[in-house]
DSSP file (Angstrom, degrees, kcal/mol; ACC not computed):
  #  RESIDUE AA STRUCTURE BP1 BP2  ACC     N-H-->O    O-->H-N    N-H-->O    O-->H-N    TCO  KAPPA ALPHA  PHI   PSI    X-CA   Y-CA   Z-CA
    1    1 A M              0   0    0      0, 0.0     2,-0.4     0, 0.0     0, 0.0   0.000 360.0 360.0 360.0 128.8  128.9  105.8   31.2
    2    2 A K        -     0   0    0      0, 0.0     2,-0.4     0, 0.0     0, 0.0  -0.791 360.0-139.4 -98.5 138.9  130.2  109.1   29.7
    3    3 A Y        +     0   0    0     -2,-0.4     2,-0.3     2,-0.0     0, 0.0  -0.811  29.1 167.0 -98.3 130.4  133.0  109.4   27.2
    4    4 A E        -     0   0    0     -2,-0.4     2,-0.5     2,-0.0     0, 0.0  -0.906  33.1-129.5-139.2 162.3  135.5  112.3   27.7
    5    5 A T        -     0   0    0     -2,-0.3     2,-0.4     2,-0.0    -2,-0.0  -0.989  25.9-164.6-114.4 120.0  138.8  113.3   26.3
    6    6 A L        -     0   0    0     -2,-0.5     2,-0.5     2,-0.0    -2,-0.0  -0.886   9.3-152.9-106.5 139.1  141.5  114.2   29.1
    7    7 A F        -     0   0    0     -2,-0.4     2,-0.5     2,-0.0    -2,-0.0  -0.970  16.3-175.4-110.2 118.3  144.7  116.0   28.4
    8    8 A I        -     0   0    0     -2,-0.5     2,-0.4     2,-0.0    -2,-0.0  -0.965  13.2-148.9-120.3 123.1  147.4  115.2   30.9
    9    9 A M        -     0   0    0     -2,-0.5     2,-0.4     2,-0.0    -2,-0.0  -0.753  17.5-172.4 -93.5 140.9  150.8  117.0   30.8
   10   10 A V        -     0   0    0     -2,-0.4     2,-0.5     2,-0.0    -2,-0.0  -0.995  16.0-148.4-133.6 132.8  153.8  114.9   32.0
   11   11 A R        -     0   0    0     -2,-0.4     2,-0.5     2,-0.0    -2,-0.0  -0.904  15.7-167.0-104.3 134.0  157.3  116.0   32.6
   12   12 A V        -     0   0    0     -2,-0.5     2,-0.5     2,-0.0    -2,-0.0  -0.977   6.9-160.9-120.7 119.7  160.1  113.2   32.0
   13   13 A A        -     0   0    0     -2,-0.5     2,-0.3     2,-0.0    -2,-0.0  -0.903  21.6-175.1 -94.8 133.6  163.6  113.6   33.2
   14   14 A V        -     0   0    0     -2,-0.5     2,-0.4     2,-0.0    10,-0.0  -0.817  29.3-153.7-121.5 160.0  166.1  111.3   31.3
   15   15 A H        -     0   0    0     -2,-0.3     2,-0.3     0, 0.0    -2,-0.0  -0.974  34.1-179.9-129.4 117.2  169.7  110.2   31.3
   16   16 A A        -     0   0    0     -2,-0.4     8,-0.1     2,-0.2    -2,-0.0  -0.901  41.6-142.6-131.3 155.1  170.7  109.0   27.8
   17   17 A D  S    S+     0   0    0     -2,-0.3    -1,-0.1     7,-0.0     2,-0.0   0.548  76.5 102.0 -80.2 -13.9  173.6  107.6   25.9
   18   18 A H        -     0   0    0      1,-0.1    -2,-0.2     2,-0.1     3,-0.0  -0.331  61.8-152.8 -72.2 155.0  172.6  109.5   22.9
   19   19 A T  S    S+     0   0    0      1,-0.0     2,-0.4    -2,-0.0    -1,-0.1   0.559  76.4  69.5 -93.9 -12.2  174.4  112.8   21.9
   20   20 A S     >  -     0   0    0      1,-0.1     4,-1.4     0, 0.0     3,-0.4  -0.926  69.1-147.1-115.8 133.4  171.5  114.4   20.1
   21   21 A I  H  > S+     0   0    0     -2,-0.4     4,-2.8     1,-0.2     5,-0.2   0.840 102.5  58.6 -65.0 -36.5  168.4  115.6   21.8
   22   22 A S  H  > S+     0   0    0      1,-0.2     4,-2.1     2,-0.2    -1,-0.2   0.827 105.6  49.6 -65.8 -27.9  166.4  114.6   18.6
   23   23 A E  H  > S+     0   0    0     -3,-0.4     4,-2.1     2,-0.2    -1,-0.2   0.872 110.1  49.8 -74.8 -32.8  167.5  111.0   19.1
   24   24 A I  H  X S+     0   0    0     -4,-1.4     4,-2.2     2,-0.2    -2,-0.2   0.939 114.6  44.2 -72.6 -45.9  166.6  110.9   22.7
   25   25 A V  H  X S+     0   0    0     -4,-2.8     4,-2.8     1,-0.2     5,-0.2   0.938 113.8  51.5 -63.2 -44.3  163.0  112.4   21.8
   26   26 A N  H  X S+     0   0    0     -4,-2.1     4,-2.6    -5,-0.2     5,-0.3   0.935 110.9  47.2 -56.5 -47.3  162.6  110.0   18.9
   27   27 A E  H  X>S+     0   0    0     -4,-2.1     4,-2.3     2,-0.2     5,-0.6   0.911 113.8  47.0 -67.9 -38.6  163.5  106.9   21.0
   28   28 A V  H  X5S+     0   0    0     -4,-2.2     4,-1.5     3,-0.2    -1,-0.2   0.951 114.4  47.1 -66.3 -45.6  161.2  107.9   23.8
   29   29 A E  H  <5S+     0   0    0     -4,-2.8    -2,-0.2     1,-0.2    -1,-0.2   0.876 124.0  32.6 -62.3 -38.4  158.3  108.6   21.4
   30   30 A T  H  <5S+     0   0    0     -4,-2.6    -1,-0.2    -5,-0.2    -2,-0.2   0.744 131.5  24.0 -92.9 -25.3  158.8  105.4   19.5
   31   31 A Q  H  <5S+     0   0    0     -4,-2.3    -3,-0.2    -5,-0.3    -2,-0.2   0.657 101.5  83.0-121.3 -23.3  160.0  102.8   22.0
   32   32 A S     << -     0   0    0     -4,-1.5     2,-0.4    -5,-0.6    -4,-0.0  -0.482  60.6-143.4 -88.6 153.0  158.9  104.0   25.5
   33   33 A K        -     0   0    0     -2,-0.2     2,-0.5     2,-0.0    -3,-0.0  -0.979   5.8-160.7-123.9 133.0  155.5  103.4   27.2
   34   34 A L        -     0   0    0     -2,-0.4     2,-0.5     2,-0.0    13,-0.0  -0.962  24.2-151.8-107.2 124.7  153.6  105.7   29.4
   35   35 A S        +     0   0    0     -2,-0.5     2,-0.4     2,-0.0    -2,-0.0  -0.884  22.4 175.1-112.9 126.1  151.1  103.7   31.3
   36   36 A L        -     0   0    0     -2,-0.5     2,-0.3     8,-0.0     8,-0.1  -0.982  21.4-149.3-119.2 134.9  147.7  104.7   32.7
   37   37 A T        -     0   0    0     -2,-0.4     5,-0.1     1,-0.1    -2,-0.0  -0.737  19.9-100.6-107.8 152.7  145.5  102.1   34.3
   38   38 A D        -     0   0    0     -2,-0.3     5,-0.2     6,-0.1     2,-0.2  -0.305  36.9-153.4 -65.1 155.8  141.8  101.6   34.6
   39   39 A T        -     0   0    0      3,-2.7    -1,-0.1     0, 0.0     5,-0.1  -0.517  37.3 -86.7-115.4-174.2  140.2  102.6   38.0
   40   40 A A  S    S+     0   0    0      1,-0.2     3,-0.1    -2,-0.2    -2,-0.1   0.809 128.4  21.9 -71.4 -22.6  137.1  101.3   39.6
   41   41 A N  S    S+     0   0    0      1,-0.2     2,-0.4     0, 0.0    -1,-0.2   0.532 117.8  63.4-117.5  -6.3  135.1  103.8   37.8
   42   42 A V        -     0   0    0     -5,-0.1    -3,-2.7     2,-0.0     2,-0.5  -0.984  57.1-158.7-130.6 127.2  137.2  104.8   34.8
   43   43 A N        -     0   0    0     -2,-0.4     2,-0.6    -5,-0.2    -5,-0.1  -0.913  19.3-137.3-105.4 125.1  138.3  102.7   31.8
   44   44 A I        +     0   0    0     -2,-0.5    -6,-0.1     1,-0.2     3,-0.1  -0.728  23.5 179.8 -82.4 118.2  141.3  104.0   29.9
   45   45 A L        -     0   0    0     -2,-0.6     2,-0.3     1,-0.3    -1,-0.2   0.835  58.9 -14.9 -92.3 -30.9  140.6  103.5   26.2
   46   46 A E        -     0   0    0      2,-0.0    -1,-0.3     0, 0.0     2,-0.3  -0.962  51.8-164.8-169.1 150.7  143.7  104.9   24.5
   47   47 A T        +     0   0    0     -2,-0.3     2,-0.3    -3,-0.1   -13,-0.0  -0.961  14.5 167.1-138.7 147.8  146.8  107.1   25.2
   48   48 A E        -     0   0    0     -2,-0.3     2,-0.5     0, 0.0    -2,-0.0  -0.965  40.9-103.9-153.3 155.1  149.2  108.8   22.8
   49   49 A I        +     0   0    0     -2,-0.3     3,-0.1   -20,-0.2    -2,-0.0  -0.738  36.0 175.3 -76.5 122.8  152.0  111.4   22.9
   50   50 A L        +     0   0    0     -2,-0.5     2,-0.3     1,-0.3    -1,-0.2   0.744  63.9  14.7 -97.0 -26.0  150.6  114.6   21.5
   51   51 A L        -     0   0    0      2,-0.0     2,-0.4     0, 0.0    -1,-0.3  -0.993  55.0-163.3-151.7 136.8  153.5  117.0   22.0
   52   52 A S        +     0   0    0     -2,-0.3     2,-0.4    -3,-0.1   -27,-0.0  -0.995  17.9 176.8-120.9 125.6  157.1  116.6   22.8
   53   53 A R        -     0   0    0     -2,-0.4     2,-0.6   -28,-0.0    -2,-0.0  -0.984  16.4-151.7-129.1 138.7  158.9  119.8   24.0
   54   54 A V        -     0   0    0     -2,-0.4     2,-0.2     0, 0.0     3,-0.1  -0.937  11.2-142.4-113.7 120.7  162.5  120.1   25.1
   55   55 A R        -     0   0    0     -2,-0.6     5,-0.1     1,-0.1    -2,-0.0  -0.589  37.8 -92.6 -79.0 142.6  163.5  122.7   27.7
   56   56 A N    >   -     0   0    0     -2,-0.2     3,-1.9     1,-0.2     4,-0.2  -0.332  32.1-134.0 -57.1 129.3  166.9  124.4   27.2
   57   57 A I  G >  S+     0   0    0      1,-0.3     3,-1.7     2,-0.2    -1,-0.2   0.826 102.9  65.7 -57.7 -35.3  169.4  122.3   29.3
   58   58 A K  G 3  S+     0   0    0      1,-0.3    -1,-0.3     3,-0.0    -2,-0.1   0.732  97.7  55.7 -62.5 -19.0  170.9  125.6   30.7
   59   59 A N  G <  S+     0   0    0     -3,-1.9     2,-0.5     2,-0.0    -1,-0.3   0.443  86.1  99.9 -94.5   3.6  167.6  126.3   32.5
   60   60 A I    <   -     0   0    0     -3,-1.7    -3,-0.0    -4,-0.2     0, 0.0  -0.798  49.2-173.1 -94.3 125.5  167.6  122.9   34.3
   61   61 A N    >   -     0   0    0     -2,-0.5     3,-1.8     2,-0.0    -1,-0.1   0.721  18.1-150.1 -88.3 -23.7  168.7  123.1   37.8
   62   62 A H  T 3   -     0   0    0      1,-0.3     3,-0.1     3,-0.0    -2,-0.1   0.722  67.9 -65.9  59.0  24.1  168.8  119.3   38.6
   63   63 A G  T 3  S+     0   0    0      1,-0.3     2,-0.3     2,-0.0    -1,-0.3   0.500 103.1 131.4  85.2  -3.4  168.0  120.1   42.3
   64   64 A K    <         0   0    0     -3,-1.8    -1,-0.3     1,-0.1     0, 0.0  -0.607 360.0 360.0 -93.5 149.9  171.2  121.9   42.9
   65   65 A R              0   0    0     -2,-0.3    -1,-0.1    -3,-0.1    -3,-0.0   0.348 360.0 360.0-121.6 360.0  171.4  125.3   44.5
């Protein structure tokens, strides 16, 4: 079996009761879980959030045209 490190980027859209983006990011980083499961040929050993980035809300379309 070969050991490798994979970097996977994930986009997360949220609706929150917080008024501050920093509160939202902190809560997601400290209390939420992102789950990856083993497959037939791959065992997931560890996951962690490496980077949190917030896009300017004015640039988000929310699917409206």
